[in-house]
C-alpha positions in Angstrom: -72.5 -41.5 31.6 -71.1 -44.2 29.2 -69.9 -41.5 27.1 -67.8 -39.7 29.7 -66.7 -43.1 31.1 -65.4 -43.7 27.6 -63.6 -40.1 27.4 -62.0 -40.8 30.8 -60.8 -44.1 29.6 -59.2 -42.7 26.5 -57.5 -39.7 28.4 -56.0 -42.2 30.5 -54.6 -44.4 28.0 -53.1 -41.6 26.1 -51.6 -40.0 29.0 -50.2 -43.7 29.8 -48.8 -44.2 26.3 -47.2 -40.6 26.4 -45.6 -41.4 29.9 -44.2 -44.6 28.9 -42.6 -43.2 25.5 -39.1 -42.1 26.9 -38.5 -40.0 23.7 -41.6 -37.7 24.7 -41.0 -37.5 28.2 -37.0 -36.5 27.5 -38.0 -33.8 24.6 -40.5 -32.3 27.2 -37.9 -32.3 30.3 -35.1 -31.0 27.9 -37.4 -28.4 26.7 -38.2 -27.2 30.0 -34.4 -27.2 31.1 -33.9 -25.3 28.3 -36.4 -22.7 29.3 -35.0 -22.4 32.9 -31.5 -22.2 31.5 -32.4 -19.3 29.4 -34.0 -17.3 32.2 -31.0 -18.2 34.8 -28.7 -16.9 32.0 -30.4 -13.6 31.0 -30.7 -12.8 35.4 -27.0 -14.0 35.7 -26.0 -11.8 33.1 -27.7 -8.5 34.2 -26.4 -9.2 37.9 -23.0 -9.3 36.6 -23.0 -6.3 34.4 -24.4 -4.2 37.2 -21.8 -5.5 39.7 -19.0 -5.2 37.2 -20.0 -1.0 36.7 -20.7 -0.8 40.5 -16.9 -1.8 40.8 -15.6 0.6 38.0 -17.7 3.2 39.6 -16.0 2.6 42.8 -12.4 2.6 41.6 -13.0 5.8 40.0 -14.7 7.8 42.4 -13.4 5.8 45.7 -10.0 4.2 44.6 -8.5 3.4 48.2 -11.5 1.7 49.2 -11.3 -0.2 45.7 -7.9 -1.5 46.9 -9.1 -3.4 49.9 -12.3 -4.5 48.2 -10.6 -6.5 45.6 -8.9 -8.9 48.1 -11.9 -9.0 50.6 -14.3 -10.1 47.9 -11.8 -12.4 46.1 -11.1 -14.1 49.4 -14.8 -14.5 50.2 -15.5 -15.9 46.9 -12.3 -18.4 46.8 -13.8 -19.4 50.4 -17.2 -20.4 49.1 -15.6 -22.4 46.4 -13.2 -24.2 48.7 -15.4 -24.8 51.7 -18.8 -25.8 49.9 -17.9 -26.7 46.4 -14.5 -27.2 45.0 -15.5 -28.2 41.7 -17.3 -25.0 41.1 -13.9 -23.4 41.0 -12.5 -22.0 37.7 -14.4 -21.5 34.6 -16.4 -24.7 34.2 -15.9 -25.9 30.9 -13.3 -28.6 32.0 -15.7 -29.8 34.5 -18.2 -30.3 32.0 -16.0 -31.7 29.7 -14.6 -34.4 32.4 -18.5 -35.2 33.1 -19.1 -35.9 29.5 -16.2 -38.0 29.2 -16.9 -40.3 31.9 -19.1 -43.1 31.8 -22.3 -42.4 33.7 -22.7 -46.2 34.3 -19.8 -46.3 36.2 -19.1 -42.9 37.6 -22.5 -41.6 38.4 -21.3 -40.0 41.8 -18.4 -38.4 40.0 -20.6 -36.7 37.4 -23.4 -35.8 40.2 -20.8 -34.2 42.2 -19.4 -32.1 39.2 -22.9 -30.9 37.8 -24.8 -30.8 41.4 -27.4 -27.9 42.0 -25.3 -26.9 44.7 -22.1 -26.3 42.4 -24.6 -24.4 40.1 -25.3 -21.9 43.2 -21.7 -21.9 44.5 -20.7 -21.0 40.9 -23.2 -18.3 40.6 -22.4 -16.9 43.9 -18.6 -16.9 43.5 -18.3 -15.5 40.5 -20.7 -12.5 41.2 -18.7 -11.9 44.3 -15.3 -11.9 42.3 -16.5 -9.5 39.6 -17.7 -7.4 42.4 -14.3 -7.1 43.6 -13.0 -6.0 40.1 -11.7 -9.2 39.0 -10.9 -9.9 35.4 -13.5 -13.1 34.6 -16.1 -13.7 32.4 -19.4 -15.1 33.1 -19.5 -17.3 29.7 -17.7 -20.4 31.1 -19.9 -20.4 34.6 -23.0 -19.8 32.3 -22.1 -23.3 30.6 -21.5 -25.2 33.9 -24.8 -23.8 35.4 -26.8 -24.7 32.5 -24.9 -28.3 32.2 -26.2 -28.5 36.1 -29.7 -27.7 35.3 -30.0 -30.2 32.5 -28.5 -32.9 34.5 -30.9 -32.1 37.1 -33.8 -32.7 34.5 -31.8 -35.8 33.4 -31.7 -37.2 36.6 -35.7 -36.9 37.4 -36.1 -38.4 34.2 -33.9 -41.2 34.9 -35.7 -42.1 37.5 -38.3 -43.4 35.6 -36.4 -44.4 32.4 -32.7 -46.0 33.9 -31.4 -46.2 30.4 -31.3 -42.4 29.3 -27.7 -41.4 28.1 -26.1 -38.6 30.3 -24.4 -37.3 27.4 -27.4 -35.9 25.8 -28.3 -33.6 28.8 -24.4 -32.7 29.3 -24.1 -31.7 25.5 -27.2 -30.1 25.1 -26.6 -28.2 28.3 -23.4 -27.0 27.3 -24.7 -26.0 24.1 -27.7 -24.1 25.5 -25.2 -22.5 28.1 -23.4 -21.0 25.2 -26.1 -19.9 23.0 -27.8 -17.9 25.7 -24.5 -16.5 27.5 -23.3 -14.8 23.8 -27.0 -15.2 22.0 -25.0 -17.0 19.2 -27.3 -20.2 18.7 -25.0 -21.5 15.6 -22.2 -21.0 18.0 -23.5 -23.4 20.7 -24.3 -25.8 18.0 -20.8 -25.7 16.7 -19.4 -26.0 20.2 -21.6 -29.1 20.8 -20.1 -30.8 17.8 -16.3 -29.7 18.3 -15.7 -29.5 21.7 -18.3 -31.8 23.4 -19.9 -34.1 21.3 -17.7 -35.3 18.3 -18.4 -39.0 19.7 -22.0 -38.5 20.7 -23.6 -36.0 18.4 -25.3 -38.2 16.0 -27.4 -39.3 19.0 -27.8 -36.1 20.5 -28.3 -33.7 17.5 -32.2 -33.2 18.3 -31.8 -32.4 21.7 -28.9 -30.3 21.1 -30.9 -28.1 18.5 -34.2 -27.9 20.4 -32.1 -27.0 23.4 -30.2 -24.3 21.7 -33.4 -23.0 19.8 -35.5 -22.8 23.3 -32.4 -21.1 25.6 -31.7 -18.7 22.3 -35.2 -17.6 22.2 -35.9 -17.4 26.1 -32.4 -15.2 26.2 -34.0 -12.9 23.1 -37.4 -12.4 24.8 -35.9 -10.9 27.4 -33.1 -9.0 26.2 -34.2 -8.4 22.6 -32.4 -9.9 19.4 -29.5 -8.0 20.5 -25.4 -8.5 19.0 -22.9 -9.1 21.4 -20.7 -6.7 19.6 -22.8 -4.9 17.8 -22.5 -3.8 13.9 -18.6 -2.9 13.6 -17.9 -1.4 10.0 -15.7 -3.6 7.6 -14.3 -2.5 4.6 -11.5 -5.0 3.9 -11.4 -7.1 0.7 -11.2 -10.5 1.9 -8.6 -11.8 -0.6 -6.2 -8.4 -0.3 -6.3 -8.8 3.6 -5.5 -12.6 4.2 -2.0 -11.8 4.5 -2.7 -9.8 7.6 -5.4 -12.8 8.6 -2.5 -15.2 8.4 0.2 -13.0 10.6 -2.3 -12.2 13.5 -3.6 -15.7 13.6 0.0 -16.7 14.0 1.1 -14.3 16.8 -2.5 -14.6 18.4 -2.6 -18.3 18.6 0.8 -18.7 19.8 0.0 -16.1 22.6 -3.0 -17.6 23.3 -1.6 -21.2 23.7 1.2 -19.4 25.8 -1.8 -17.9 28.3 -3.3 -21.4 28.3 0.2 -23.0 29.4 0.6 -20.1 31.7 -2.7 -20.7 33.6 -2.3 -24.7 33.5 1.1 -24.5 34.8 0.2 -22.0 37.6 -2.8 -24.3 38.9 -0.1 -27.2 39.3 2.0 -24.5 41.3 -0.6 -23.6 43.5 -1.7 -27.2 44.3 1.9 -27.3 46.3 0.6 -24.3 48.1 -2.7 -26.3 49.1 -0.7 -28.9 50.8 1.1 -26.4 52.7 -1.4 -24.8 53.9 -0.6 -21.6 52.6 -3.4 -20.8 50.2 -5.4 -18.0 52.0 -2.2 -15.8 52.3 -1.7 -16.3 48.1 -5.5 -15.3 47.6 -5.0 -12.2 49.7 -2.0 -11.5 47.6 -3.7 -12.0 44.3 -6.3 -9.7 45.6 -3.8 -7.1 46.3 -2.1 -7.5 42.9 -5.3 -7.4 41.2 -6.2 -4.0 42.9 -2.9 -2.8 41.9 -3.4 -3.9 38.3 -6.5 -1.9 38.0 -5.1 0.9 39.9 -2.6 1.4 36.7 -5.4 0.9 34.6 -9.1 0.4 34.9 -9.2 -2.0 31.6 -7.8 -4.7 33.9 -11.0 -5.3 35.5 -14.3 -7.2 34.3 -15.1 -9.3 31.4 -13.2 -6.8 29.2 -16.4 -6.2 26.7 -16.1 -2.3 27.1 -12.4 -2.8 25.9 -13.6 -4.7 22.9 -16.5 -2.1 22.0 -14.4 1.0 22.6 -11.7 -0.4 19.8 -14.8 -1.4 17.8 -16.9 1.8 18.0 -14.2 4.4 18.4 -10.8 5.8 17.1 -9.2 4.5 19.8 -6.2 2.1 19.6 -4.6 -0.2 22.0 -1.2 -1.4 23.0 0.6 -4.4 24.2 0.6 -2.9 28.0 -3.4 -3.5 27.5 -2.6 -7.1 26.4 -0.5 -7.6 29.4 -2.7 -5.9 31.8 -5.7 -8.1 30.6 -3.9 -11.5 30.5 -2.0 -10.7 33.9 -5.2 -9.6 35.5 -7.4 -12.7 34.2 -4.3 -15.3 35.1 -4.5 -13.7 38.7 -8.2 -13.8 39.2 -8.4 -17.2 37.8 -5.4 -18.6 40.1 -7.1 -17.0 43.1 -9.6 -20.2 43.1 -12.7 -18.1 42.7 -15.2 -19.0 39.8 -14.8 -17.2 36.8 -14.5 -17.9 33.2 -11.8 -17.1 30.9 -13.7 -17.2 27.7 -14.5 -13.1 27.5 -11.1 -12.2 29.0 -9.6 -14.2 26.2 -11.4 -12.3 23.6 -10.6 -9.1 25.2 -7.1 -9.5 24.9 -7.4 -10.8 21.7 -9.1 -7.7 20.4 -6.3 -5.5 22.1 -3.8 -7.6 20.6 -5.3 -7.2 17.1 -5.3 -3.6 17.5 -1.9 -3.5 18.3 -0.7 -5.7 15.4 -2.4 -3.3 13.4 -0.8 -0.2 14.8 2.3 -1.8 13.7 1.4 -3.1 10.0 -0.8 -0.3 9.3 -3.6 -2.5 7.6 -6.2 0.3 7.1 -8.9 -2.2 8.7 -8.7 -1.9 12.6 -11.8 -3.2 13.3 -11.5 -6.6 11.2 -7.7 -6.7 13.0 -9.8 -6.3 16.1 -12.0 -9.1 15.5 -9.7 -11.7 14.0 -7.8 -11.0 17.1 -10.4 -12.1 19.2 -10.6 -15.3 17.4 -6.6 -15.9 17.1 -6.3 -15.6 20.8 -9.5 -17.6 22.0 -8.5 -20.3 19.3 -5.2 -20.5 21.1 -6.6 -20.9 24.5 -9.4 -23.3 23.5 -8.0 -25.1 20.4 -11.5 -24.8 19.1 -11.0 -22.9 15.6 -14.5 -23.1 14.3 -16.3 -22.2 17.4 -14.1 -19.3 18.1 -14.8 -18.0 14.5 -18.5 -18.9 14.6 -19.0 -17.2 17.7 -17.1 -13.8 16.6 -19.0 -13.9 13.4 -22.5 -14.2 15.0 -21.7 -11.6 17.7 -21.3 -9.2 14.7 -23.3 -10.2 12.1 -20.4 -9.3 9.5 -20.7 -12.4 7.1 -18.8 -10.4 4.4 -15.3 -11.3 6.7 -16.2 -14.6 6.7 -13.0 -16.0 5.0 -10.3 -13.9 6.8 -12.3 -14.9 10.2 -11.6 -18.7 8.9 -8.1 -18.3 7.9 -7.4 -16.7 11.0 -8.8 -19.6 13.2 -6.8 -22.2 11.0 -3.7 -20.2 11.3 -4.0 -19.6 14.8 -4.7 -23.5 15.7 -1.4 -24.4 13.9 0.3 -21.9 15.5 -0.9 -23.3 19.0 0.2 -26.6 18.3 3.6 -25.4 18.2 3.5 -24.0 21.9 1.5 -26.8 22.8 0.1 -30.0 21.7 -3.1 -29.7 24.1 -5.5 -26.7 25.2 -6.0 -25.5 28.4 -9.4 -26.8 28.8 -8.0 -30.3 27.5 -5.2 -30.3 30.3 -7.6 -29.5 33.0 -10.5 -31.7 31.8 -7.6 -34.3 32.4 -6.6 -33.4 35.4 -10.4 -33.6 36.8 -10.5 -37.2 35.6 -7.3 -38.3 36.9 -7.6 -36.6 40.3 -8.0 -38.3 43.5 -11.6 -36.4 43.7 -12.7 -38.9 41.1 -11.3 -41.7 42.2 -12.7 -41.1 45.9 -15.5 -38.8 46.0 -14.9 -38.2 49.5 -11.7 -36.4 48.9 -11.2 -32.8 47.9 -8.4 -31.5 45.6 -7.9 -28.1 44.6 -10.2 -26.9 41.6 -9.4 -26.1 38.2 
């Protein structure tokens, strides 16, 4: 009897010691959040892909129905965001950046509003409805915000018992885990956490980021297998001889990517005037019909654009400026409609088409590599994250032999983008969130970005 009593006391003592250790409790909660993130990201990706494919099937077999399906589903997707959670609109990355920059001690209600469970649910539903209507959106930005919402939820549970838990740890780890599970690029998630999310905080959150990325990534691979987002494209270029093409593509793609970001940014400001005039619904309907019109002209205008990338990398097909125009126009229309949806993957597909187009002009003899560096350059121009851009494409394809042309393209693209605009699209949208009246007064609703 005494032995049993002694054992129970030891168990109680060890349990109590564990529960009062803030770091251990936080680590367990982070692992749980990462596990849930990986699971949600995989199921979201599967549904997203299914709906994307279903719309294309309808567009091919019943084009008249597809013309009306786009405005209908885009309006429902917009209405969900506008009515239930304006913070769920757009890609989701600016919301994460804004939440990460705010001091949780003074802006807890704002951070909770940007990363609430309701935001995650509306984000998921709205983006799926939009892609079911053929919207040219990606799931990667939404996956990041949904992941950050999951981590923030877990963090708030821990914060009830340890009030001084740092909110930045959860937000940065959530964004990194979301990117890693969305693209199956764990290193890209870590680099993104450093470059975009955590320059000032990374020394305090590096262990949390690493563990979150590993667990979310392993969950994704466990369910989907050790896949590559882009497969194994053949690359035969000599790194040194190819560098002039890398510089050229980086300059062109970076400048055009920055211009695309400027278009979205100014379009968002212009659309606010429609909101104040009460003319938003007609605009969304017009966006829906414009989108269906683009898809009627070219089915490449629909969805994330991954199929466009795969065709350019794994067939002899070349692209043209018309494809670049279709992809960017469809993405801009989808984004400005107000529905939830990312621009990460659409930017990659536009960059891929641009790289192929440049290759047609310069005849480099290495089309696949031109496609890949076009992706890097355009994404860098939009996001101003050169290291994340080239690491993502590198991990997606496992083509380490081309690392130097990729790096050169990213750096040149970043420099070229600064000639177009001093700040990237996400940076501008983040600033808009922080300065908006919605942050100053939580009861006030503003147009989502």
